[in-house]
C-alpha positions in Angstrom: 0.0 0.0 0.0 1.2 3.5 -0.9 0.2 6.9 0.6 0.9 9.9 -1.6 -0.3 13.4 -2.5 -3.3 13.4 -4.9 -2.8 14.5 -8.5 -5.2 15.9 -11.1 -5.2 12.4 -12.6 -6.9 11.1 -9.4 -10.0 13.2 -10.0 -12.4 10.4 -11.2 -11.2 7.7 -8.8 -11.4 10.1 -5.9 -14.9 11.2 -6.8 -15.9 7.5 -7.0 -14.7 7.0 -3.5 -16.3 10.2 -2.3 -19.6 9.1 -3.8 -19.9 6.1 -1.3 -19.9 8.6 1.5 -22.1 11.1 -0.3 -24.7 8.4 -0.9 -24.8 7.4 2.8 -25.1 11.1 3.8 -27.9 11.7 1.2 -29.8 8.7 2.4 -29.6 9.8 6.1 -30.1 13.6 5.5 -31.7 14.1 2.1 -32.6 17.7 3.0 -28.9 18.5 3.3 -27.1 16.2 0.8 -27.8 15.4 -2.8 -26.7 12.3 -4.6 -24.2 13.3 -7.2 -21.5 11.2 -8.8 -19.3 14.3 -8.9 -18.9 15.3 -5.2 -16.1 17.8 -5.9 -16.4 19.5 -9.3 -13.2 19.6 -11.4 -12.6 23.4 -11.1 -12.8 23.1 -7.3 -10.5 20.0 -7.3 -8.0 21.9 -9.4 -8.0 24.7 -6.9 -7.5 22.3 -4.1 -4.6 20.4 -5.8 -2.8 23.6 -6.7 -3.6 25.5 -3.5 -1.0 25.7 -0.8 -3.6 25.5 2.0 -5.0 22.2 0.9 -3.6 18.8 1.5 -5.1 15.8 -0.3 -3.6 12.4 0.5 -4.7 9.2 -1.2 -4.0 5.6 -0.3 -3.6 3.2 -3.2 -3.1 -0.5 -3.6 -2.0 -2.1 -6.9 -2.7 1.3 -8.6 -6.3 1.6 -7.3 -7.3 4.3 -4.9 -8.7 2.8 -1.7 -8.6 5.8 0.7 -8.4 9.6 0.9 -8.2 12.6 3.2 -8.9 16.2 2.2 -7.7 18.9 4.6 -7.4 22.6 4.5 -5.3 24.9 6.7 -7.5 27.6 8.1 -6.9 30.6 10.3 -9.8 31.8 12.4 -9.9 35.4 13.1 -10.4 36.8 16.6 -13.9 38.0 17.3 -16.2 38.5 20.1 -15.0 36.2 22.8 -12.7 34.2 20.5 -9.0 34.3 19.8 -7.4 33.7 16.4 -6.2 30.2 15.8 -4.5 28.1 13.1 -6.3 24.8 12.5 -6.3 22.0 10.0 -9.9 21.4 8.9 -10.4 17.9 7.6 -13.3 17.9 5.1 -13.1 14.2 4.2 -11.4 11.1 5.4 -12.7 7.9 3.9 -11.7 4.3 3.0 -13.3 2.1 0.4 -15.8 -0.2 2.2 -13.9 -3.3 1.2 -10.8 -2.0 2.9 -12.3 -0.6 6.1 -11.0 -1.8 9.5 -7.6 -2.5 8.1 -5.7 0.6 9.6 -5.8 2.7 6.4 -8.0 5.4 8.0 -5.7 5.6 11.0 -2.7 6.0 8.7 -4.4 8.7 6.7 -5.1 10.5 9.9 -1.5 10.2 10.9 -0.5 11.8 7.6 -3.0 14.7 8.2 -1.4 15.1 11.7 2.1 15.3 10.3 1.0 17.9 7.7 -0.9 19.9 10.3 2.1 20.0 12.6 4.4 21.0 9.8 2.1 23.9 9.0 1.9 25.0 12.6 -1.8 24.2 13.2 -2.8 24.0 16.8 -5.8 21.6 16.2 -7.4 19.4 13.6 -11.2 20.0 13.3 -13.8 18.1 11.4 -17.6 17.8 11.2 -19.1 14.3 11.7 -22.8 13.8 11.5 -24.6 12.2 14.5 -26.2 9.4 12.4 -22.7 8.2 11.4 -21.9 6.3 14.6 -19.1 4.3 12.9 -17.3 7.5 12.1 -18.0 9.0 15.6 -16.5 5.9 17.2 -13.5 5.9 14.8 -12.7 9.6 15.6 -13.1 8.9 19.3 -10.6 6.1 19.0 -8.1 8.5 17.4 -8.4 10.7 20.4 -10.6 13.4 18.9 -13.0 15.1 21.4 -16.4 16.6 20.8 -16.3 20.4 21.2 -19.8 21.4 20.1 -23.0 20.3 18.5 -24.7 21.5 15.3 -28.4 21.6 16.0 -31.4 22.1 13.7 -35.0 23.0 14.0 -37.2 21.9 11.1 -39.7 24.5 9.9 -42.8 23.0 8.3 
């Protein structure tokens, strides 16, 4: 197995992997997520690949992508009651269902941690949806802690 930075040539394979997660999210929360085979449009992907604030790592085995992480270096500005902070925001971390529970996700997270430290981030943040208990448990095992809750009130 090989871990490397993503390239423009990984666009289709990465979107295929992202689609697995997108479909799960759309089934659980159809009011928030749509089912689309192209989760990240090509122009956005190009910006991420060429942007210095983004870090996209893929895991591949025998030339096939089986895992990914997409992280952005962010700086929050100080505001009312908040101080500025440098953080790595992990938008996605996923592993092909046939390769889950084999340590690939943990290794991808370790790659994100190394990159975040090199870029002087103080924390790694991510959003995980409550319905995705497997992901919640996974991130808890990695040592991540809940720092807030996103709540919604449905208007009829």
